[in-house]
Structure formats: structure tokens, C-alpha cells
DSSP file (Angstrom, degrees, kcal/mol; ACC not computed):
  #  RESIDUE AA STRUCTURE BP1 BP2  ACC     N-H-->O    O-->H-N    N-H-->O    O-->H-N    TCO  KAPPA ALPHA  PHI   PSI    X-CA   Y-CA   Z-CA
    1    1 A X     >        0   0    0      0, 0.0     4,-1.5     0, 0.0     5,-0.1   0.000 360.0 360.0 360.0 -34.9    7.8   28.4   36.8
    2    2 A X  H  >  +     0   0    0      1,-0.2     4,-2.0     2,-0.2     5,-0.2   0.816 360.0  59.9 -70.0 -28.2   10.0   29.3   39.8
    3    3 A X  H  > S+     0   0    0      2,-0.2     4,-2.3     1,-0.2    -1,-0.2   0.907 103.6  49.5 -65.7 -40.9    8.8   26.1   41.5
    4    4 A X  H  > S+     0   0    0      1,-0.2     4,-2.5     2,-0.2    -1,-0.2   0.874 110.1  51.3 -68.2 -35.6   10.1   23.8   38.7
    5    5 A X  H  X S+     0   0    0     -4,-1.5     4,-2.5     2,-0.2    -1,-0.2   0.903 111.0  47.8 -65.7 -40.0   13.5   25.6   38.8
    6    6 A X  H  X S+     0   0    0     -4,-2.0     4,-2.4     2,-0.2    -2,-0.2   0.896 112.0  49.7 -67.3 -38.6   13.7   25.1   42.5
    7    7 A X  H  X S+     0   0    0     -4,-2.3     4,-1.9     2,-0.2    -2,-0.2   0.901 112.1  48.2 -65.5 -40.6   12.7   21.5   42.2
    8    8 A X  H  X S+     0   0    0     -4,-2.5     4,-2.2     2,-0.2    -2,-0.2   0.910 112.1  49.4 -64.8 -42.0   15.4   21.0   39.5
    9    9 A X  H  X S+     0   0    0     -4,-2.5     4,-1.9     1,-0.2    -2,-0.2   0.912 111.5  47.6 -65.3 -42.1   18.0   22.7   41.6
   10   10 A X  H  X S+     0   0    0     -4,-2.4     4,-1.5     1,-0.2    -1,-0.2   0.844 111.4  51.8 -70.3 -31.8   17.3   20.6   44.7
   11   11 A X  H  X S+     0   0    0     -4,-1.9     4,-1.1     2,-0.2    -1,-0.2   0.898 110.8  47.5 -68.6 -40.5   17.3   17.4   42.6
   12   12 A X  H  X S+     0   0    0     -4,-2.2     4,-0.6     1,-0.2    -2,-0.2   0.848 108.8  54.5 -70.5 -31.5   20.7   18.3   41.1
   13   13 A X  H >< S+     0   0    0     -4,-1.9     3,-0.5     1,-0.2    -1,-0.2   0.863 106.4  52.1 -67.4 -34.7   22.1   19.1   44.6
   14   14 A X  H 3< S+     0   0    0     -4,-1.5    -1,-0.2     1,-0.2    -2,-0.2   0.775 109.8  49.4 -71.6 -25.9   21.0   15.7   45.8
   15   15 A X  H >< S+     0   0    0     -4,-1.1     3,-2.2    -3,-0.1     4,-0.3   0.508  80.0 121.1 -91.3  -5.2   22.9   13.9   42.9
   16   16 A X  T << S+     0   0    0     -4,-0.6    -3,-0.0    -3,-0.5    -4,-0.0  -0.403  81.9  14.6 -61.9 128.6   26.1   15.9   43.4
   17   17 A X  T 3> S+     0   0    0     -2,-0.1     4,-1.4     3,-0.0    -1,-0.3   0.403  89.8 116.9  88.0  -1.8   28.9   13.4   44.1
   18   18 A X  H <>  +     0   0    0     -3,-2.2     4,-2.5     1,-0.2     5,-0.2   0.816  68.4  61.0 -70.8 -28.1   27.0   10.3   42.9
   19   19 A X  H  > S+     0   0    0     -4,-0.3     4,-2.3     1,-0.2    -1,-0.2   0.894 103.6  50.0 -64.3 -39.1   29.4    9.7   40.0
   20   20 A X  H  > S+     0   0    0      2,-0.2     4,-2.3     1,-0.2    -1,-0.2   0.906 111.4  48.3 -65.5 -41.0   32.2    9.2   42.5
   21   21 A X  H  X S+     0   0    0     -4,-1.4     4,-1.8     2,-0.2    -2,-0.2   0.914 111.2  50.1 -65.9 -42.8   30.2    6.7   44.6
   22   22 A X  H  X S+     0   0    0     -4,-2.5     4,-2.2     1,-0.2     5,-0.2   0.898 110.4  50.6 -62.1 -40.3   29.1    4.8   41.4
   23   23 A X  H  X S+     0   0    0     -4,-2.3     4,-3.0     1,-0.2     5,-0.2   0.923 108.9  50.9 -62.9 -44.6   32.8    4.6   40.4
   24   24 A X  H  X S+     0   0    0     -4,-2.3     4,-0.6     1,-0.2    -1,-0.2   0.845 114.2  45.1 -62.3 -34.0   33.8    3.3   43.8
   25   25 A X  H  < S+     0   0    0     -4,-1.8     4,-0.4    -5,-0.2    -1,-0.2   0.849 121.9  35.1 -78.7 -34.3   31.1    0.6   43.6
   26   26 A X  H  X S+     0   0    0     -4,-2.2     4,-2.1    -5,-0.2     3,-0.4   0.802 101.2  73.0 -92.5 -32.4   31.8   -0.5   40.0
   27   27 A X  H  X S+     0   0    0     -4,-3.0     4,-2.7    -5,-0.2     5,-0.2   0.879  94.9  51.4 -56.9 -45.2   35.6   -0.1   39.7
   28   28 A X  H  X S+     0   0    0     -4,-0.6     4,-2.3    -5,-0.2    -1,-0.2   0.898 111.0  49.4 -61.1 -37.1   36.5   -3.2   41.8
   29   29 A X  H  > S+     0   0    0     -4,-0.4     4,-2.2    -3,-0.4    -1,-0.2   0.921 112.2  47.1 -65.8 -43.8   34.2   -5.4   39.8
   30   30 A X  H  X S+     0   0    0     -4,-2.1     4,-2.4     1,-0.2    -2,-0.2   0.910 113.3  49.0 -64.5 -42.2   35.6   -4.2   36.5
   31   31 A X  H  X S+     0   0    0     -4,-2.7     4,-2.6    -5,-0.2    -2,-0.2   0.879 110.0  52.0 -64.8 -38.0   39.2   -4.7   37.8
   32   32 A X  H  X S+     0   0    0     -4,-2.3     4,-2.2    -5,-0.2    -2,-0.2   0.915 110.9  46.8 -64.8 -43.2   38.3   -8.2   39.0
   33   33 A X  H  X S+     0   0    0     -4,-2.2     4,-2.1     2,-0.2    -2,-0.2   0.913 112.9  49.6 -65.2 -42.4   36.9   -9.1   35.6
   34   34 A X  H  X S+     0   0    0     -4,-2.4     4,-2.2     1,-0.2    -2,-0.2   0.923 111.1  49.1 -62.0 -44.5   40.0   -7.7   33.8
   35   35 A X  H  X S+     0   0    0     -4,-2.6     4,-2.4     1,-0.2    -1,-0.2   0.883 110.1  51.7 -63.5 -38.4   42.3   -9.6   36.1
   36   36 A X  H  X S+     0   0    0     -4,-2.2     4,-2.3     2,-0.2    -1,-0.2   0.898 109.6  49.5 -65.4 -40.2   40.4  -12.8   35.5
   37   37 A X  H  X S+     0   0    0     -4,-2.1     4,-2.2     2,-0.2    -2,-0.2   0.901 111.6  48.4 -66.2 -40.2   40.7  -12.3   31.8
   38   38 A X  H  X S+     0   0    0     -4,-2.2     4,-2.4     2,-0.2    -2,-0.2   0.916 111.5  50.7 -63.9 -42.8   44.4  -11.7   32.0
   39   39 A X  H  X S+     0   0    0     -4,-2.4     4,-2.2     2,-0.2    -2,-0.2   0.903 110.7  47.9 -63.0 -42.6   44.9  -14.7   34.2
   40   40 A X  H  X S+     0   0    0     -4,-2.3     4,-2.4     2,-0.2     5,-0.2   0.905 110.9  52.2 -64.8 -41.6   43.0  -17.0   31.7
   41   41 A X  H  X S+     0   0    0     -4,-2.2     4,-2.1     2,-0.2    -2,-0.2   0.906 110.4  47.4 -61.3 -42.6   45.0  -15.6   28.8
   42   42 A X  H  X S+     0   0    0     -4,-2.4     4,-2.7     2,-0.2     5,-0.2   0.922 112.0  50.2 -64.8 -43.8   48.3  -16.3   30.6
   43   43 A X  H  X S+     0   0    0     -4,-2.2     4,-2.2     1,-0.2    -2,-0.2   0.902 111.6  47.5 -63.0 -41.8   47.2  -19.9   31.5
   44   44 A X  H  X S+     0   0    0     -4,-2.4     4,-2.4     2,-0.2    -1,-0.2   0.897 112.7  49.6 -66.5 -40.0   46.1  -20.6   27.9
   45   45 A X  H  X S+     0   0    0     -4,-2.1     4,-2.4    -5,-0.2    -2,-0.2   0.927 111.4  47.9 -65.0 -45.0   49.4  -19.3   26.5
   46   46 A X  H  X S+     0   0    0     -4,-2.7     4,-2.5     2,-0.2    -2,-0.2   0.910 112.3  50.2 -62.6 -42.2   51.5  -21.3   29.0
   47   47 A X  H  X S+     0   0    0     -4,-2.2     4,-2.4    -5,-0.2    -2,-0.2   0.934 111.5  47.3 -62.3 -46.2   49.5  -24.5   28.1
   48   48 A X  H  X S+     0   0    0     -4,-2.4     4,-2.1     1,-0.2    -1,-0.2   0.893 112.7  49.9 -63.2 -39.9   49.9  -24.0   24.4
   49   49 A X  H  X S+     0   0    0     -4,-2.4     4,-2.2     2,-0.2    -1,-0.2   0.912 111.0  48.6 -65.2 -42.6   53.6  -23.3   24.8
   50   50 A X  H  X S+     0   0    0     -4,-2.5     4,-2.5     2,-0.2    -2,-0.2   0.885 109.9  51.9 -66.2 -38.5   54.1  -26.4   26.9
   51   51 A X  H  X S+     0   0    0     -4,-2.4     4,-2.3     2,-0.2    -1,-0.2   0.922 110.5  48.5 -62.9 -43.2   52.2  -28.6   24.4
   52   52 A X  H  X S+     0   0    0     -4,-2.1     4,-2.1     2,-0.2    -2,-0.2   0.900 112.5  48.2 -64.6 -40.4   54.4  -27.3   21.6
   53   53 A X  H  X S+     0   0    0     -4,-2.2     4,-2.3     2,-0.2    -2,-0.2   0.891 111.6  49.7 -67.7 -39.6   57.5  -28.0   23.6
   54   54 A X  H  X S+     0   0    0     -4,-2.5     4,-2.3     2,-0.2    73,-0.2   0.903 111.5  48.7 -65.5 -40.6   56.4  -31.5   24.5
   55   55 A X  H  X S+     0   0    0     -4,-2.3     4,-2.2     2,-0.2    -2,-0.2   0.889 110.4  51.5 -65.9 -38.9   55.6  -32.3   20.8
   56   56 A X  H  X S+     0   0    0     -4,-2.1     4,-2.1     2,-0.2    -2,-0.2   0.909 111.0  47.9 -64.2 -42.2   59.0  -30.9   19.8
   57   57 A X  H  X S+     0   0    0     -4,-2.3     4,-2.3     2,-0.2    17,-0.2   0.891 110.2  52.0 -64.5 -39.9   60.7  -33.2   22.3
   58   58 A X  H  X S+     0   0    0     -4,-2.3     4,-2.2     2,-0.2    -2,-0.2   0.896 109.2  50.1 -64.5 -39.7   58.6  -36.2   21.2
   59   59 A X  H  X S+     0   0    0     -4,-2.2     4,-1.1     2,-0.2    -1,-0.2   0.908 110.2  50.2 -63.9 -41.4   59.6  -35.6   17.6
   60   60 A X  H  X S+     0   0    0     -4,-2.1     4,-0.5     1,-0.2     3,-0.3   0.906 113.3  46.0 -63.5 -40.6   63.3  -35.4   18.6
   61   61 A X  H >< S+     0   0    0     -4,-2.3     3,-0.7     1,-0.2    -1,-0.2   0.848 106.8  58.1 -69.8 -33.9   63.0  -38.6   20.5
   62   62 A X  H 3< S+     0   0    0     -4,-2.2    70,-1.9     1,-0.2    -1,-0.2   0.758 108.3  46.5 -68.2 -24.5   61.1  -40.4   17.7
   63   63 A X  H 3< S+     0   0    0     -4,-1.1    -1,-0.2    -3,-0.3     2,-0.2   0.562 102.8  78.2 -93.1  -9.7   64.0  -39.7   15.2
   64   64 A X  S << S-     0   0    0     -3,-0.7     3,-0.2    -4,-0.5    68,-0.1  -0.554  73.0-134.5-102.8 162.9   66.9  -40.8   17.6
   65   65 A X  S    S+     0   0    0      1,-0.2     2,-1.2    -2,-0.2    -1,-0.1   0.871 104.9  54.8 -79.9 -39.3   68.2  -44.2   18.6
   66   66 A X  S  > S-     0   0    0      1,-0.2     4,-2.0     2,-0.1     5,-0.3  -0.766  76.5-177.4 -93.6  90.8   68.4  -43.2   22.3
   67   67 A X  H  > S+     0   0    0     -2,-1.2     4,-2.6     1,-0.2     5,-0.2   0.914  70.4  47.6 -59.6 -52.1   64.7  -42.1   22.6
   68   68 A X  H  > S+     0   0    0      1,-0.2     4,-2.5     2,-0.2     5,-0.2   0.925 114.8  42.1 -63.7 -48.2   64.7  -40.9   26.2
   69   69 A X  H  > S+     0   0    0      1,-0.2     4,-2.4     2,-0.2    -1,-0.2   0.893 116.7  48.8 -68.6 -37.2   67.8  -38.7   26.2
   70   70 A X  H  X S+     0   0    0     -4,-2.0     4,-2.6     2,-0.2    -1,-0.2   0.895 112.8  48.1 -67.5 -39.1   67.0  -37.2   22.8
   71   71 A X  H  X S+     0   0    0     -4,-2.6     4,-2.3    -5,-0.3    -2,-0.2   0.915 113.3  47.0 -68.0 -42.5   63.4  -36.5   23.8
   72   72 A X  H  X S+     0   0    0     -4,-2.5     4,-2.6    -5,-0.2     5,-0.2   0.924 114.3  47.4 -63.4 -43.7   64.5  -34.8   27.1
   73   73 A X  H  X S+     0   0    0     -4,-2.4     4,-2.3    -5,-0.2    -2,-0.2   0.914 112.8  48.7 -64.8 -42.7   67.1  -32.8   25.3
   74   74 A X  H  X S+     0   0    0     -4,-2.6     4,-2.0   -17,-0.2    -1,-0.2   0.886 112.7  48.2 -63.8 -39.5   64.7  -31.7   22.5
   75   75 A X  H  X S+     0   0    0     -4,-2.3     4,-2.5     2,-0.2    -2,-0.2   0.931 113.0  46.9 -66.8 -45.8   62.1  -30.7   25.1
   76   76 A X  H  X S+     0   0    0     -4,-2.6     4,-2.0     1,-0.2    -2,-0.2   0.877 110.9  52.8 -64.7 -36.9   64.6  -28.7   27.2
   77   77 A X  H  X S+     0   0    0     -4,-2.3     4,-0.7    -5,-0.2    -1,-0.2   0.916 111.8  45.3 -64.2 -42.8   65.9  -27.0   24.1
   78   78 A X  H >< S+     0   0    0     -4,-2.0     3,-0.6     1,-0.2    -2,-0.2   0.880 112.9  51.1 -67.6 -37.8   62.4  -26.0   23.1
   79   79 A X  H >< S+     0   0    0     -4,-2.5     3,-2.2     1,-0.2     6,-0.4   0.838  96.6  69.7 -68.2 -32.3   61.6  -24.8   26.6
   80   80 A X  H 3< S+     0   0    0     -4,-2.0    -1,-0.2     1,-0.3    -2,-0.2   0.831 102.7  43.6 -56.2 -34.0   64.8  -22.7   26.8
   81   81 A X  T << S+     0   0    0     -4,-0.7    -1,-0.3    -3,-0.6     2,-0.3   0.247 104.0  85.6 -96.8  13.4   63.4  -20.3   24.3
   82   82 A X  S X  S-     0   0    0     -3,-2.2     3,-0.8     1,-0.1    -3,-0.0  -0.759  76.9-128.7-116.5 162.0   59.9  -20.1   25.8
   83   83 A X  G >  S+     0   0    0     -2,-0.3     3,-0.6     1,-0.2     4,-0.1   0.687 104.2  66.5 -75.5 -18.8   58.3  -18.1   28.6
   84   84 A X  G >>  +     0   0    0      1,-0.2     3,-1.5     2,-0.1     4,-0.6   0.449  69.5  98.8 -84.8  -0.4   57.0  -21.3   30.2
   85   85 A X  G X4 S+     0   0    0     -3,-0.8     3,-1.0    -6,-0.4    -1,-0.2   0.859  79.2  53.7 -56.8 -39.5   60.4  -22.7   31.1
   86   86 A X  G <4 S+     0   0    0     -3,-0.6    -1,-0.3     1,-0.2    -2,-0.1   0.613 102.4  59.0 -75.4 -11.3   60.2  -21.5   34.7
   87   87 A X  G <4 S+     0   0    0     -3,-1.5    24,-2.4    -4,-0.1    -1,-0.2   0.616  78.4 111.3 -91.1 -12.8   56.9  -23.2   35.3
   88   88 A X  E <<  +A  110   0A   0     -3,-1.0    22,-0.3    -4,-0.6     3,-0.1  -0.410  31.8 168.3 -70.7 132.1   58.1  -26.8   34.5
   89   89 A X  E     +     0   0A   0     20,-3.2     2,-0.3     1,-0.4    21,-0.2   0.703  65.6   5.2-108.5 -34.5   58.3  -29.2   37.4
   90   90 A X  E     -A  109   0A   0     19,-2.0    19,-2.8     2,-0.0     2,-0.4  -0.995  51.1-162.2-155.7 145.3   58.9  -32.5   35.7
   91   91 A X  E     -A  108   0A   0     -2,-0.3     2,-0.3    17,-0.2    17,-0.2  -0.999  16.8-179.4-128.6 128.5   59.5  -34.0   32.2
   92   92 A X  E     -A  107   0A   0     15,-2.6    15,-2.8    -2,-0.4     2,-0.4  -0.962  13.3-152.9-130.1 149.9   58.9  -37.7   31.5
   93   93 A X  E     +A  106   0A   0     -2,-0.3     2,-0.4    13,-0.2    13,-0.2  -0.958  14.2 177.7-122.0 136.8   59.3  -39.7   28.3
   94   94 A X  E     -A  105   0A   0     11,-2.6    11,-3.0    -2,-0.4     2,-0.5  -0.994  17.3-152.3-142.0 132.2   57.4  -42.9   27.5
   95   95 A X  E     +A  104   0A   0     -2,-0.4     2,-0.2     9,-0.2     9,-0.2  -0.917  31.1 159.0-104.9 125.4   57.5  -45.1   24.5
   96   96 A X  E     -A  103   0A   0      7,-2.9     7,-3.3    -2,-0.5     2,-0.4  -0.750  37.8-112.2-133.9 178.7   54.2  -47.0   23.8
   97   97 A X  E     -A  102   0A   0      5,-0.2     2,-0.5    -2,-0.2     5,-0.2  -0.976  21.4-171.9-119.0 133.3   52.3  -48.7   21.0
   98   98 A X  E >  S-A  101   0A   0      3,-2.9     3,-1.9    -2,-0.4    -2,-0.0  -0.957  78.0 -26.2-126.0 110.9   49.1  -47.4   19.6
   99   99 A X  T 3  S-     0   0    0     -2,-0.5    -1,-0.1     1,-0.3     3,-0.1   0.880 127.9 -47.9  51.4  44.0   47.3  -49.8   17.2
  100  100 A X  T 3  S+     0   0    0      1,-0.3     2,-0.4     0, 0.0    -1,-0.3   0.204 115.8 112.3  88.2 -15.9   50.6  -51.4   16.3
  101  101 A X  E <   -A   98   0A   0     -3,-1.9    -3,-2.9     1,-0.0     2,-0.4  -0.725  69.2-122.3 -92.7 139.1   52.5  -48.1   15.7
  102  102 A X  E     -A   97   0A   0     -2,-0.4    29,-3.3    29,-0.3     2,-0.4  -0.664  33.0-170.1 -81.4 132.0   55.3  -47.1   18.1
  103  103 A X  E     -AB  96 130A   0     -7,-3.3    -7,-2.9    -2,-0.4     2,-0.5  -0.974  16.6-148.5-128.1 134.8   54.7  -43.7   19.7
  104  104 A X  E     -AB  95 129A   0     25,-3.0    25,-2.0    -2,-0.4     2,-0.4  -0.899  19.0-167.9-100.6 128.3   57.0  -41.5   21.8
  105  105 A X  E     -AB  94 128A   0    -11,-3.0   -11,-2.6    -2,-0.5     2,-0.5  -0.964   9.6-165.0-119.7 133.6   55.2  -39.4   24.3
  106  106 A X  E     -AB  93 127A   0     21,-2.8    21,-2.7    -2,-0.4     2,-0.5  -0.977   9.1-164.4-115.8 123.5   56.7  -36.6   26.3
  107  107 A X  E     -AB  92 126A   0    -15,-2.8   -15,-2.6    -2,-0.5     2,-0.5  -0.926   0.9-164.8-111.5 129.7   54.7  -35.4   29.4
  108  108 A X  E     -AB  91 125A   0     17,-2.7    17,-2.3    -2,-0.5     2,-0.5  -0.962   2.1-163.1-115.6 124.9   55.4  -32.1   31.0
  109  109 A X  E     +AB  90 124A   0    -19,-2.8   -20,-3.2    -2,-0.5   -19,-2.0  -0.922  24.2 160.8-104.4 131.2   54.1  -31.3   34.5
  110  110 A X  E     -AB  88 123A   0     13,-3.0    13,-3.3    -2,-0.5     2,-0.4  -0.939  38.7-113.6-144.9 163.1   54.1  -27.6   35.4
  111  111 A X  E     - B   0 122A   0    -24,-2.4     2,-0.4    -2,-0.3    11,-0.3  -0.802  34.3-119.0 -97.9 145.2   52.6  -25.2   37.8
  112  112 A X        -     0   0    0      9,-1.8     2,-2.3    -2,-0.4   -69,-0.1  -0.691  18.6-129.0 -83.2 132.7   50.3  -22.5   36.4
  113  113 A X        +     0   0    0     -2,-0.4     2,-0.3   -71,-0.1    -1,-0.1  -0.439  56.8 146.0 -80.6  70.3   51.6  -19.0   37.0
  114  114 A X        -     0   0    0     -2,-2.3     2,-0.4     7,-0.1     5,-0.0  -0.778  41.8-143.6-108.9 149.9   48.3  -17.8   38.5
  115  115 A X        +     0   0    0     -2,-0.3     3,-0.2     3,-0.0     2,-0.1  -0.859  66.7  36.9-107.2 149.6   47.7  -15.3   41.2
  116  116 A X  S    S-     0   0    0     -2,-0.4    -2,-0.1     1,-0.1     0, 0.0  -0.219  89.4 -92.6  94.1 168.1   44.8  -15.8   43.6
  117  117 A X  S    S+     0   0    0     -2,-0.1     2,-0.2     4,-0.0    -1,-0.1   0.485  89.6  97.9 -99.5  -4.9   43.6  -19.0   45.1
  118  118 A X  S    S+     0   0    0     -3,-0.2     2,-0.0     2,-0.0    -3,-0.0  -0.589  70.6  21.5 -88.9 147.9   40.9  -19.9   42.6
  119  119 A X  S    S-     0   0    0     -2,-0.2     2,-0.1    -5,-0.0    -5,-0.0  -0.137 100.2 -39.5  91.9 172.4   41.5  -22.3   39.7
  120  120 A X        -     0   0    0      1,-0.1    -6,-0.1    -2,-0.0     3,-0.1  -0.363  38.7-165.7 -71.8 151.5   43.9  -25.1   39.1
  121  121 A X  S    S+     0   0    0      1,-0.1    -9,-1.8   -10,-0.1     2,-0.4   0.490  70.0  56.3-112.6  -7.8   47.5  -24.7   40.2
  122  122 A X  E     -B  111   0A   0    -11,-0.3     2,-0.4     2,-0.0   -11,-0.2  -0.950  60.2-168.5-130.4 147.4   49.0  -27.6   38.3
  123  123 A X  E     -B  110   0A   0    -13,-3.3   -13,-3.0    -2,-0.4     2,-0.4  -0.992   3.7-168.6-136.7 139.8   49.0  -28.5   34.6
  124  124 A X  E     +B  109   0A   0     -2,-0.4     2,-0.3   -15,-0.2   -15,-0.2  -0.986  12.0 175.1-132.7 124.0   50.0  -31.6   32.8
  125  125 A X  E     -B  108   0A   0    -17,-2.3   -17,-2.7    -2,-0.4     2,-0.4  -0.898  13.1-154.0-126.2 155.6   50.4  -31.8   29.0
  126  126 A X  E     -B  107   0A   0     -2,-0.3     2,-0.4   -19,-0.2   -19,-0.2  -0.995   3.4-165.2-133.4 135.8   51.5  -34.5   26.6
  127  127 A X  E     -B  106   0A   0    -21,-2.7   -21,-2.8    -2,-0.4     2,-0.3  -0.955  14.2-166.4-115.3 139.5   53.1  -34.3   23.2
  128  128 A X  E     +B  105   0A   0     -2,-0.4     2,-0.3   -23,-0.2   -23,-0.2  -0.918  10.6 178.4-128.4 151.7   53.3  -37.5   21.0
  129  129 A X  E     -B  104   0A   0    -25,-2.0   -25,-3.0    -2,-0.3     2,-0.2  -0.990  35.5-105.0-147.8 145.8   55.1  -38.4   17.8
  130  130 A X  E     -B  103   0A   0     -2,-0.3     2,-0.4   -27,-0.2   -27,-0.3  -0.500  41.5-113.3 -69.2 137.6   55.3  -41.6   15.7
  131  131 A X        -     0   0    0    -29,-3.3   -29,-0.3    -2,-0.2   -68,-0.1  -0.594  30.1-128.8 -75.8 125.6   58.6  -43.5   16.2
  132  132 A X        -     0   0    0    -70,-1.9     2,-0.4    -2,-0.4    -1,-0.1  -0.439  26.9-103.3 -72.2 147.2   60.6  -43.5   13.0
  133  133 A X              0   0    0      1,-0.2    -1,-0.1    -2,-0.1   -71,-0.0  -0.605 360.0 360.0 -71.5 123.2   61.9  -46.8   11.7
  134  134 A X              0   0    0     -2,-0.4    -1,-0.2   -70,-0.1    -2,-0.0   0.385 360.0 360.0-109.2 360.0   65.6  -46.9   12.6
């Protein structure tokens, strides 16, 4: 019986401090996964916000007689109240025809607010609206 106690004691002495080593080995991996999830969440949020702002600008342009200036003003107005405003690099407006219908398209080019070197660094979204009969 004393042999098993000595064996148990020597096994526990060998494992002393192993939790700290395991934490040091696993913590960077967990932090990397958490940072990647946060980065993906931010990128998806910025993309959705930019799409909504481009669509709002296209709707403003579709209702106006001066399409380009109204679409740019509507897009900038929508961007002013969003978190994605600082990421915008360029806004362009284009009026086209799709199956006979006149369509106003607003394209926003922006940089993604990502840290690290992996993944895309630039994003381009387009919002479209049917041109109202004026």
C-alpha cells in the first residue's frame, strides 16, 4: 500500500506546473481564432453598411432630375451617420438600362479596416434603384 502512495505522489510531482505550460501553448491559438472572428465580423458589418448607403444614394438619384449629384449627396448623407464613412475611397454613379428599365447604380470603393496582412484589403459594393419617370 505504501508503494502505491509513493507512486501517486511522484506522478503528481511530475505534473506540477503542467497547467501553466498547457495555457501558454493553447492561449495564442485561442486568441488568434478570437481575433479572426472579430475581424470577420467587422468586415461583414462594414460591407453591409456600405451596401445600404449605396442603395440609399441610388434611390435618391433615381427620384431626382440631376441623377449624379443627387445620388452622390444621398450616399454621402447616408455615410455621414455610419461607422463606415472613414473607409470610403471613391463613390461613382452610373445610369444604365437593364431589360429596358432605367437603373441608377452607385458604386462605393472602400478599404477594409482589417489588421494583419491576410485577406482582402479593398472592397467594392454597388447599390441599384429603378429610375423614376420624371
